[in-house]
C-alpha positions in Angstrom: -8.1 11.7 -6.3 -11.6 11.9 -4.8 -11.5 8.2 -3.8 -8.1 8.6 -2.2 -9.3 11.7 -0.3 -12.4 9.8 0.9 -10.1 7.0 2.2 -7.8 9.3 4.0 -10.7 11.1 5.7 -12.3 7.8 6.7 -9.1 6.4 8.0 -8.4 9.5 10.0 -11.8 9.4 11.5 -11.8 5.7 12.2 -8.3 5.2 13.5 -7.3 8.6 14.8 -3.6 8.8 15.8 -3.1 5.2 14.8 -3.4 6.3 11.1 -0.8 8.4 9.3 -1.6 9.6 5.9 -2.4 12.5 3.7 -1.2 14.3 0.6 2.0 16.2 -0.1 1.8 19.9 -0.2 1.4 21.4 -3.7 -0.6 24.3 -5.1 -3.2 21.8 -6.3 -3.5 19.9 -3.0 -3.7 23.0 -0.9 -6.5 24.3 -3.1 -8.4 21.0 -3.6 -7.7 19.1 -0.4 -6.5 21.5 2.3 -7.6 19.3 5.1 -5.5 16.4 3.8 -2.2 18.2 3.3 0.6 16.8 5.5 1.8 19.7 7.6 5.3 18.4 8.1 6.9 19.2 4.8 9.7 16.6 5.2 7.2 13.8 5.8 6.5 13.4 2.0 10.2 13.2 1.2 11.5 9.8 0.1 13.7 9.2 3.1 11.0 10.0 5.7 8.4 8.1 3.7 10.6 5.0 3.7 11.2 5.2 7.4 7.5 5.5 8.2 6.7 2.8 5.7 9.2 0.4 7.4 7.8 1.2 10.8 4.2 0.3 9.9 2.8 -3.2 9.5 -0.4 -2.3 7.5 -0.2 -0.1 4.4 -2.7 1.2 1.9 -2.2 1.2 -1.9 -4.4 2.9 -4.5 -4.5 2.5 -8.2 -2.6 4.8 -10.4 -3.2 6.3 -13.8 -5.1 3.9 -16.1 -5.6 1.5 -13.3 -1.8 1.0 -13.0 -0.4 -0.7 -9.9 1.6 1.9 -8.2 5.3 1.4 -7.4 4.4 1.7 -3.7 2.7 -1.7 -4.0 5.9 -3.4 -4.9 7.7 -1.5 -2.1 5.2 -2.9 0.3 5.7 -6.4 -0.9 9.5 -6.1 -0.7 9.1 -4.8 2.9 6.9 -7.8 3.8 3.9 -5.6 4.8 0.2 -6.3 5.1 -1.5 -4.5 2.3 -5.0 -3.1 1.9 -5.4 -2.1 -1.8 -7.8 -1.1 -4.4 -8.4 -4.1 -6.7 -5.4 -4.8 -9.0 -6.3 -4.4 -12.6 -3.2 -6.1 -14.0 -1.9 -9.6 -13.2 1.5 -10.3 -11.8 3.8 -13.4 -12.0 3.5 -16.0 -9.4 -0.1 -15.9 -8.4 -0.1 -12.6 -6.4 -3.6 -13.0 -4.9 -6.3 -11.0 -3.2 -6.8 -12.4 0.3 -3.2 -13.7 0.5 -0.8 -10.9 -0.5 -3.3 -8.1 -0.1 -6.9 -7.5 0.7 -8.8 -5.3 -1.8 -11.3 -2.6 -1.1 -13.7 -0.7 -3.4 -14.6 2.3 -1.2 -13.6 4.1 1.9 -15.8 2.0 4.2 -14.4 -1.2 2.9 -10.9 0.3 3.3 -11.5 0.8 7.0 -13.1 -2.7 7.3 -10.1 -4.4 5.7 -7.7 -2.5 7.9 -9.7 -3.5 11.0 -9.5 -7.1 9.9 -5.7 -6.9 9.8 -5.5 -5.8 13.4 -5.9 -9.5 14.0 -2.2 -10.4 14.5 -2.5 -13.9 13.0 -4.0 -12.6 9.8 -1.6 -9.7 9.6 1.5 -11.9 10.1 0.2 -14.5 7.7 0.0 -11.9 5.0 3.4 -10.4 5.9 4.9 -13.9 5.6 3.1 -14.5 2.2 4.6 -11.2 0.9 8.1 -12.1 2.2 7.9 -15.4 0.3 6.5 -13.7 -2.8 9.3 -11.2 -2.8 11.9 -14.0 -2.4 10.4 -16.1 -5.2 9.5 -13.5 -7.7 10.9 -10.0 -7.1 14.4 -10.2 -5.7 17.2 -9.7 -8.2 18.4 -13.3 -8.1 14.9 -14.6 -8.9 14.3 -12.1 -11.7 17.6 -12.9 -13.4 17.1 -16.7 -13.0 13.7 -16.5 -14.6 15.0 -14.2 -17.4 17.7 -16.7 -18.2 15.3 -19.7 -18.1 12.9 -17.9 -20.4 15.6 -17.1 -23.0 
């Protein structure tokens, strides 16, 4: 939680209105991170989240419990987004790679640096295209079923 909070604060400072992010309101977040609570209570709801996610080109992913890759990471790949992420602890099929499908960061300063690098349109579009291809080859339903049949 502390790492996420530092990243949100750094991104808000670095990017101002170009950055949208925070934490959903809860008793815990209001107590521990009052400056990060998203004021619009509907913004954290799934439908609003999906709309904002689809409207953005660059998205940030952080590790989950026990270094798990959060489901949002897969959503970002499926939506062909440019991704700035904490390093992935687990491997994925198909050679999902740092520098191609995402760019990793280890702290809030690196997070902002990686985002700044993706403001280069060529780099951003290249990553978005890599993620569209990765989704088509490894994550869409047809690919998953085909691989499952081939492995059985």
